N, C-alpha and C positions, 0 to 999 in steps of 0.2 A: 613856439607857441606862447602867446601871452596869457598868463593867468592873472586874475584880479588880485589886488593887494590884500583883499579879505582872506585869501587862502594861501598866499605865498609866504611861507615861513621857512627859509632855507636852513635855519639852524634849530636844533631841538630846544624846547622850552626848559625852564628850570626844573619842572617836575620830571620830565623825561630824563634829564641829565642825572638827577638824584636817583632815579630808578636804576639807570645804567650802572652808577657807582655801587649801589647796594647789591645788585645782582653780581657784579664783578667781585665783590667781597664775599660772595657765597650766601648772602642772606636771602631767605624766602620771603616774598612779598605777596600779599593778597590784594587783588584789585577789587575794592569795594564798590566801584562804579560799574562792575560787570552785572548786567541785568538778567543773566541766566541763572535762575535759582538752583538748578540741578548741579552746577559746578561748586556750590557752596553748602552742599549737604541738605538742601531744602527740597522737599518733594521726593519723588521716587528716583533712584539713581538711573533706572533704565527708561526714564521719561523720553518720549519722542521730541520734546521741546528742545530745539537747538537754534537759538536766535543767531542770525547772521546778517550783518548790515548789507551784505551784497545780495541777499535773497537765498532761498533754499539751494543748497549745493546740488541736490538731486535734480532740481528744476534747471539749474544752470548747466549741468552736464547734459541733460536732454536737449536744451536749446543749443548748446555748442555742437552736439552731434548733428542736429538738424541743419544748422548753419554751415557746418563743415561739408555736409553732403550737398546742400543746395549751391554753395559757392565754390565747390571743388578746391577748398583750402582748409587747413587746420585752424580751428577756432579753440582757443584755450578758455575753459569755463571760468578761470580765475580773472579773466579780462572782462567778464560780463557782470552787470549789475541789474537786478530785477527790482523795479520800483513799484510802488502801490498805485501810481496814477501818472497820467501825462503831465498833470500840474506839478507833481513832485519832480519829474524830470526837467521841466522848464525851469522850475525854481532852482534846482541844483546847478543847471547850466549857467543861469544868470549869476549865481553866487561865484561859480568857478571862473567865468570868463569876463564878467563886467564889473568895473569899478563903479562907485556911486556916481550917478549922473550920466553915465555913458548910455548909448542907445543901441537897440536891436531893431532890425528890420522885421516886419511882420506882414505877411500877405493878407489882403482883404478880398473876399471873406477868408477867414482863417480860424485859428483856435480861439474860441469865444472868451476864454479867461486870460488871455495873454496880457492885456492891459492891466488887469487887477494884479496879476502875479508880478508884473514889472513894477507897479507902484509899491508893492510890498518889499521888493528888492532894491528900491530906489534907482530904477533903471527907466530910461525913456523908451517909448515905442515910436518907430517911424513906419507908418503904414505904406504899403505899395500895392499896386494892382498888377494882374497879368492881363495881357492883351493878345488877341489872335493876330499874329503878325506872319502872314503867309501860310505855312503849313503846320505850325505848332504854336502852343501857348508860350509866350516869353514875357519876361519882366517888362513892364511898361515904364520906360525911363521918365516919361512925362509925369507919371504919378508921383515920383520922388520929388521932382521940382515943385509940383503943386502943393506938396505937404510942408514945404519949408516956410 
């Protein structure tokens, strides 16, 4: 799978290497970029606040249980990310998969903010339509030609 150059960093950066060296030497480091105040002695130690960039662990466990039962296969909650919105999901996917100036296909009608999100991510949008071709809806290949 191709990931965009924006996120493809096969080697650790200088800060990560320095942290690894210090920890290997037995030094204790404090991550001052950690946004959870309870881990730094601020607020109540038994606070329910537990920030997690993947979303609530409890919610991910519940979703994994539901998906496992629905799909008859084991779903690991560590492989799930809960996002605040569809727009955030589209934005993350464009960052992950698209380099500047590349294009994504978007059905019309479709998600109403896709063009705006693509603009913010420096990605082009190529619209396409579905057509009733026989017994089901299928991609209308002529709509791709017409948009060129």
